[in-house]
C-alpha positions in Angstrom: -0.1 -0.2 -0.1 1.2 3.4 -0.6 2.5 5.3 2.1 0.0 8.2 2.4 -3.0 5.8 1.9 -1.8 3.9 4.9 -1.9 7.0 7.2 -5.1 8.3 5.5 -6.6 5.2 6.6 -5.9 5.4 10.3 -7.1 9.0 10.0 -10.4 7.7 8.8 -10.7 5.7 11.6 -10.1 8.3 14.1 -6.6 6.7 15.3 -3.9 8.7 17.0 -1.2 6.5 16.1 -0.8 3.5 13.5 -1.4 -0.2 14.7 1.9 -1.9 14.6 0.9 -3.9 11.2 0.1 -0.5 9.7 3.4 0.7 11.1 5.2 -2.1 9.7 3.4 -1.6 6.1 4.4 1.8 6.2 8.2 0.9 6.9 8.1 -1.8 4.1 7.1 1.0 1.9 10.3 2.5 2.5 12.3 -0.6 1.6 12.8 -1.4 5.7 12.9 -5.3 6.2 10.0 -6.3 8.5 8.8 -10.1 9.6 6.2 -11.7 7.7 3.1 -10.9 9.5 -0.5 -11.6 9.5 -3.6 -10.4 11.9 -6.1 -12.6 13.2 -9.6 -11.3 15.1 -9.6 -14.4 17.1 -8.0 -17.6 17.9 -10.7 -19.3 15.5 -8.9 -18.2 12.6 -5.4 -19.4 13.4 -5.2 -22.3 11.4 -5.9 -20.9 8.1 -4.0 -17.7 8.6 -0.6 -19.5 9.7 -0.4 -20.9 6.2 2.8 -19.5 4.7 4.5 -18.5 8.2 7.3 -20.4 9.4 7.4 -21.3 13.1 8.7 -20.1 15.6 6.5 -17.1 15.6 5.5 -14.2 17.9 2.0 -13.3 18.9 1.2 -10.0 20.0 -2.0 -8.2 20.9 -3.5 -5.4 18.5 -5.4 -2.7 20.4 -5.5 1.2 19.9 -5.9 1.2 23.8 -2.4 -0.4 24.3 0.5 1.5 23.0 3.1 -0.5 25.3 2.6 -4.2 24.6 5.0 -5.6 26.7 4.0 -3.7 29.7 0.4 -5.2 29.3 1.8 -8.7 29.1 0.6 -8.6 25.5 3.6 -10.3 23.8 4.7 -14.1 23.5 7.7 -15.2 21.8 9.0 -18.6 20.6 5.3 -19.8 19.8 6.1 -22.9 18.0 2.7 -24.8 17.2 -0.8 -23.7 16.2 -2.3 -24.9 19.3 0.5 -22.8 21.2 -0.8 -19.5 19.4 -4.3 -20.3 20.5 -3.2 -20.9 24.0 -0.9 -17.7 23.9 -4.2 -15.6 22.7 -6.2 -17.3 25.5 -3.9 -16.4 28.3 -3.1 -13.0 26.9 -6.9 -12.2 26.7 -7.6 -12.4 30.4 -4.8 -10.5 31.3 -6.5 -7.2 33.3 -4.9 -4.6 30.9 -5.8 -6.7 28.0 -8.9 -7.7 29.3 -10.0 -4.3 29.8 -9.2 -2.6 26.6 -10.9 -2.8 23.4 -9.0 -5.7 21.4 -8.9 -5.5 17.6 -7.0 -8.9 17.0 -3.8 -10.4 17.4 -0.8 -10.1 15.5 1.2 -13.0 14.6 4.8 -12.9 13.0 7.8 -14.9 12.4 10.5 -14.5 14.7 13.5 -12.5 13.5 17.1 -14.0 13.6 19.4 -13.2 16.6 21.4 -9.9 16.5 22.0 -7.0 18.1 18.9 -4.7 19.0 18.8 -1.1 17.9 16.7 1.7 18.4 15.7 4.0 15.4 13.2 6.8 15.8 12.3 10.2 14.5 10.2 13.2 16.1 8.9 16.5 14.8 10.4 19.2 16.9 8.6 22.5 16.9 11.7 24.5 16.3 13.9 22.2 14.3 11.4 20.2 12.3 12.2 16.4 11.9 14.8 14.7 13.7 16.4 11.2 13.4 17.4 9.1 16.3 19.8 6.1 16.7 20.5 4.0 19.8 21.4 0.7 21.1 18.3 -1.0 22.2 17.4 -2.8 25.2 18.6 -1.8 28.7 21.0 0.4 26.8 18.2 2.9 25.4 16.3 2.4 28.6 19.0 2.7 31.5 22.0 4.3 29.8 20.2 6.6 27.1 22.7 5.8 24.6 21.5 7.7 21.6 22.3 10.1 19.1 20.3 12.5 17.4 20.5 14.8 13.9 18.1 16.9 11.9 17.0 15.8 9.2 17.6 15.4 6.3 20.8 13.3 6.9 23.7 12.4 4.8 25.5 8.9 4.8 28.1 10.6 6.6 25.6 11.9 9.4 24.3 8.6 9.6 28.3 7.1 10.1 28.7 10.1 12.7 25.6 9.1 14.6 26.5 5.5 15.1 30.0 6.5 15.9 28.5 9.0 18.8 27.0 5.9 20.8 28.9 5.2 24.1 28.4 1.4 23.1 29.8 1.9 19.4 32.4 -0.8 20.0 29.5 -3.4 20.8 28.5 -3.2 17.2 31.9 -3.7 16.4 32.3 -6.9 17.9 33.7 -6.2 21.4 34.3 -8.8 23.8 33.9 -11.7 21.6 30.5 -10.2 20.1 29.8 -10.9 16.4 30.2 -7.5 14.6 27.0 -6.3 12.9 26.3 -4.7 9.8 26.8 -1.1 10.0 25.8 -0.5 6.4 22.6 -2.2 7.4 22.0 0.3 10.5 23.1 3.1 7.8 20.7 2.2 5.3 17.8 2.2 7.8 18.6 5.6 9.0 18.6 7.0 5.6 15.5 5.6 4.8 13.9 7.0 7.9 15.8 10.3 8.1 17.3 11.1 4.7 16.7 13.5 1.9 13.5 11.0 0.4 13.0 9.4 3.9 10.0 8.7 6.0 10.6 11.7 8.4 10.8 14.3 5.3 8.1 13.1 3.3 5.8 12.8 6.1 6.9 15.5 8.5 3.4 16.9 8.9 1.6 13.9 9.5 4.0 11.9 11.9 5.0 13.2 15.4 7.0 10.3 16.6 8.3 7.2 15.2 10.0 4.5 17.1 11.4 1.4 15.3 12.3 -0.7 19.0 13.9 -3.1 18.4 15.7 -3.1 14.8 17.4 -6.4 15.2 20.7 -6.0 13.2 22.9 -9.0 12.3 26.1 -9.6 10.4 24.1 -9.6 7.1 21.0 -7.1 7.4 18.3 -5.7 9.9 14.9 -6.2 10.4 12.2 -4.2 12.4 10.5 -6.4 14.7 8.3 -3.4 16.2 7.0 -0.1 15.2 5.1 2.7 16.7 3.9 5.8 15.0 2.2 8.6 16.4 0.3 10.8 14.1 -0.1 14.7 14.3 
């Protein structure tokens, strides 16, 4: 689907944010890799929907009232059979924060290969306009706030400097026995989000905040396994 059509569809539904499936469709329209994903409305649709997906999968709640799915208990990983998918949906549906919300469905997606968690985001600043951000994911972004920002549009040199600005940049290069990750893959996603023809530039008047967390980066590429877009 064309990017503006994805955003327009959310506005017609009076949404303040894109749901995860729509957010990933927006990323895919800019060439950012995302897992193969389907959405079911109930566990009764599981068997037919899973055709074409490879196990193991991740199951997530879909609700416009739940922006932080993990905090609500709305994520199950390493689910290996259709029966386990149905059981994951059953168990999540009775959790207090999910049971009290309007649930629109359940997102099922293939698990991404192992790699380093990165966060890439964007926001529209009232003074500087669209900004792009990169940081190390997981505890690094939450506890150490190890992030770097630039004003859009960025160049490849800007993207390289953003990565080098990170206090944990050595981790990406393979410090302490870790396997190095693809620097080019990170740069590629940064340019697709914050470059001259990137998502934040093309939709500066439509997107207030973007959050790809995590972007899983391996030695061969990068894949966005979660995406959140707040609309203006």
